[in-house]
C-alpha positions as CSV (number, residue, x, y, z in Angstrom):
1,M,173.4,70.1,4.2
2,Y,174.7,66.9,5.7
3,L,175.4,65.7,9.3
4,I,179.0,65.3,10.4
5,Q,179.0,64.4,14.1
6,L,176.7,64.4,17.1
7,Y,178.4,64.7,20.4
8,S,177.8,65.7,24.0
9,N,179.6,67.3,26.9
10,M,179.2,63.9,28.7
11,P,181.3,61.6,26.5
12,N,181.3,58.8,29.2
13,V,177.5,58.6,28.9
14,F,176.9,59.6,25.3
15,Q,179.5,58.5,22.9
16,A,180.1,60.8,19.9
17,M,178.6,59.6,16.6
18,T,180.3,60.4,13.3
19,F,178.1,60.2,10.2
20,N,179.1,59.2,6.7
21,R,178.2,61.3,3.6
22,G,175.2,59.7,2.0
23,L,173.0,57.1,3.7
24,N,173.4,56.3,7.4
25,V,171.6,53.4,9.2
26,I,170.7,53.1,12.8
27,L,171.3,49.5,13.7
28,A,170.9,48.1,17.2
29,R,172.4,44.8,18.2
30,V,172.0,42.9,21.5
31,K,175.5,42.2,22.9
32,R,174.5,40.0,25.8
33,K,172.7,37.1,24.1
34,K,172.3,35.3,27.4
35,D,169.9,38.0,28.6
36,Q,166.7,36.8,27.1
37,S,164.8,39.9,28.3
38,R,166.7,42.1,25.8
39,D,166.1,42.2,22.1
40,S,166.5,44.8,19.4
41,H,163.7,46.9,20.9
42,N,164.3,49.5,23.6
43,L,168.0,50.0,22.8
44,G,167.8,53.8,22.2
45,K,167.2,54.0,18.4
46,S,164.2,56.3,18.8
47,L,165.9,58.4,21.5
48,L,168.8,59.0,19.1
49,I,166.3,60.3,16.5
50,E,164.8,62.6,19.2
51,V,168.3,64.0,20.0
52,L,169.0,64.6,16.3
53,E,165.6,66.3,15.9
54,F,166.3,68.4,19.1
55,A,169.8,69.4,17.7
56,L,168.1,70.3,14.4
57,L,165.9,72.7,16.4
58,K,162.6,70.8,16.2
59,D,159.9,72.2,18.5
60,V,160.3,70.9,22.0
61,S,157.2,69.3,23.4
62,N,156.6,68.3,27.0
63,E,156.9,64.6,25.8
64,L,160.6,65.0,24.7
65,F,162.6,62.8,27.1
66,L,165.1,65.6,27.7
67,K,162.3,67.8,29.0
68,K,160.3,65.0,30.6
69,H,163.3,63.9,32.7
70,Y,164.9,67.2,33.1
71,E,166.5,66.3,36.5
72,L,168.5,63.6,34.8
73,F,169.5,65.5,31.7
74,S,170.0,69.1,33.0
75,E,173.8,68.9,32.7
76,F,173.8,67.5,29.2
77,A,174.6,69.7,26.2
78,F,174.3,68.1,22.7
79,C,176.1,69.5,19.7
80,L,175.6,68.7,16.0
81,S,178.3,69.4,13.4
82,I,176.8,69.9,10.0
83,G,178.4,70.5,6.5
84,F,177.2,72.0,3.4
85,G,177.3,70.9,-0.3
86,D,180.6,72.6,-0.9
87,G,182.5,70.6,1.7
88,N,182.9,73.5,4.2
89,H,182.1,72.8,7.9
């Protein structure tokens, strides 16, 4: 099994992510260097992992940000396209 794409019904808020076959790296880069309060922390890397785990049907705890802030995310739907070893989707 391999990941193909993670996307949402809210593309203006959550941009679709397409995965490569093999190794994928989550890299966060600060775009506004003038803002000294921002660094490579708190840019959403861990939240992306939580969305992936959610899409892969991990148990949902009350600490999951989607559940913790339900009023903000109630309209969101996340979809994960997966492939299998034979190349079929």
